[in-house]
C-alpha positions, 0 to 999 in steps of 0.5 A: 657596716653602720648599726641600725637605730634600736627602733628600726632593729626592733621593727625588722626583728618583729617583721621577720618573726611574723613572716616566719609564723605566717610562712609556717602556717601556710606550709611555705619555707621557713626562716630560722629564729635568732638564737637565744641570748644568754646574759653573763651570769652574776653568780656562780656556785659550788657545793663541796665537803667541809674539810678543815685546813684544806683550800676550798674553791671560790668560784671564778667570776668577773675577774675574781677567784680564790680559795677558803681554808677553813680552820679546825672545827667540830662539824659532823662527817659529811658536812658540806658548804655551798660557796657562791661568788657574785659579780654584782651586789646581791639584794640579800648581801649586807651593806659594807660598814664604815670603818668607825664601826670596825674598830671595836673588833678584836680581829683588827689586832694591831694598832698598825692595822687600825691605822691602815684601816682608816685609809677607807672611805666612811661609806665604803664600796664592796667590789666582790661578794662571796656567800657560804651556807653550811649543811650542819652546825660547826664551831671553828677555831678561827676565821678562814684564810682567804686567798683572792685573785683580783683583777690587775686593775686593782693594783696595790690598793689596800683591801678589806675583807668584811665577814658578816652573818647575813641572817642576823646582819652582824659584822663578825670579822675584818681583815686587811691585805694589799695584793701581791702579784694580783693575789690578796691573802687575808689571814683570818682572825684567831677568834672562834666563831660558830656557823648555824645551818640555814644562815648565810655568811658573807665575805665582802671585799672592800676597796681602800681607795680614799682620801689620805689620812692627815699627816703631822710633823713633830719636832723635839726642841732641846733648849726650850724643852718642848715638842712643836707639832705641825699639820702637813698640807698634803698638796703643797707640803707646807706646815701649819702649827697645831693648836696649843703647840708646842707641848711641854716635855722634859728638859734636854729633848733629843730624838723623837719618833711616831709609832707606825700605828699613828697613835703615839709619839715618843721623845727622849729627854735629859740627854745629859752625860751621867744623868738618867734620861727619860722617855716622854710618851704622848697620845695623838689626837687624830683629829688635829695632831695635838699631844697628850701625855700617856699614863705613866709618862715620862718613863725612866731610861738609862744615862745619856739616852738620845733616840727612840724607835718603835717596831713596825707592829707597834708592840716594842720600843727601843732607846739608844743610850750613848753614855755606856753603849746601851740599848733600853728595851720596852713593851708598849701597851694599848694606851701607849704606856712603856714597860721596861724589859731590860738593857743590853750593851751594844759594844764591849767595854763601858765607854760611849757608843750607842748613838741611835737605833733603827728597826728594819721594816720586816720587824726582825732586826734592830740596828744600832750605830756606835759613835765611838771615835776611830772605830765605828761599828753597827750592832745588830740584833734579832727581835723575839716577836713575842717578848721584844727581847733582843739577841745579838746577830753573829758577827755583831758589831759590824765594822763601819768606818771611823764613827757612826751617828745615824742609820736608816734601813731602806723600805725593802729591808735590804740595805742599811746606811749610816753617817760617819761625821769623822770620815765625812761619808756614808757607810752602806751595807747589804742586810742578809735576809736570813740572819740580818748580818751586814756586809759592805756594799760595793763602793762603800763608803760614799762621800757626804759633805763636811759633817753628815749627821741625820739621814732618811730614806724615802718610802719608795726606797729610791732616794737617800737624804743626809743633813750636813751640819757644817755646809748648811745643806741636805745632800741627796742620792739615788739608790741602785736597787740591785746593789745598794750603791749611792749616786749623788743627786745634788746639795740643797740649801737649808737653814743654819746647822741642819741636824735631822731629816724626816720624810712624810709617809707618802714620800712627797715632802722632806723636812729638816731641823735647823738647830742654830736658827730654830726652824724647820726647812720643808722641801718637795721631792721630785719623784723621778730625780729625787731633787728637792724644791724649797716649800718654806721655812717654819719656826720651832722652839729653841734648838730643834734636834729630832724630827718625825713625820707620821700619818695619823688615822682619821677618826679617834683611835683611842 
């Protein structure tokens, strides 16, 4: 049945009411009045006793629901809290604040969180609101743990939870989370705060969908002793050299890495046998990717060191030293300065071994491939989360073919892959999720050209890419997510003597250093097959070896 126009519908309704009134006044038969229409509520409230360390309900509305777990506090017995959920923005709710206003907060505790925070638009939009009102004064040891059930349409969008004192319009806390199975958990900062009766405290959920932060590629040039820096065109994958690039460094650069927070670059230099190596540290200008040496740089390391790695929390750095099979340990302070912790041997004896180092994404384990001809192995360690110190995993080092050069761990932390350029294959291992111990994947090793060196895994964990220095190409594989086994996709031509591979954080583009012709090859990654399509070739300094691609937060983080 077609709908009547609004004007006609209104007239009919008015006539019906008049007819009803008229008939009633004359004692005639009546027509029942239409039932009242109740609009959906825009808020739902509950008042509950304030009990520490107990989940208090956040009323369900508009596809959102959840709990608040308040910290230990000094509230008097009988104190209550009124919790109200809103599906539309209340007039009294503070406007969510732009990310540049959040950076001073102690609650944004790690550099990684700060970098992730810059995924938000400069004018963020709140999508859910919760208010709290306390019946008595209380001081809490920390902000509450907030668990929110969110609509499936939000997916894996990064979310922020902003906490305000609405009465004073003060931003008190910011936490970040990505929903897992439609549940986002915000840990609550460990800063104490006091609740005042009569004040309204707001939790505002902010969506992080925004333009991606800028990305840059950094190349360690061995002979010209400098670092080339490039901005990535996030549409095409093309590279544009950063102003004032290349940046001066120590002689004999080898490996290079960006820290996960997007604030610093570390490059290892003076890769000379029986000579002390150094680590150059740089701060990244987040506006243009330019590099400036951090205080105290360069930092002395052991002899013959090659590759650096930074853990996911951006608190610790590790440097592999081939000469004496050692691994150097450092802490990272707020301005990027490295403080030496100590050295550990990766294999027994005094011969060469530790060729590279990688940290697993769970921030629990460190692995070192040992480049010892004829008896390759991978050493594994657990990380002390407080100090960064390493302890050997039982069974380490784990046998791994003839010699091991470069290793990579997949984004799930379940598999490790290491190139062997004597046997010309890839050793594949499953990682024990409890102990970190390695066990060979069924089918390992997997054939890998004529001299495989660098290896990288895309951020989705679907593809592996290996630089074959003799064949002048990159070999691509798919990863079986259930077993870790590799299946060949194909080979893709590069420049002369490709050495290392890097993939930018979005997983759209791959970059390869070509040490003999002083270039970087850029490729677009087919998200379905893993195949590579050439994007371009870009000039570097002399003898490029190490390469790193990283995302840098928009706006200054320094």
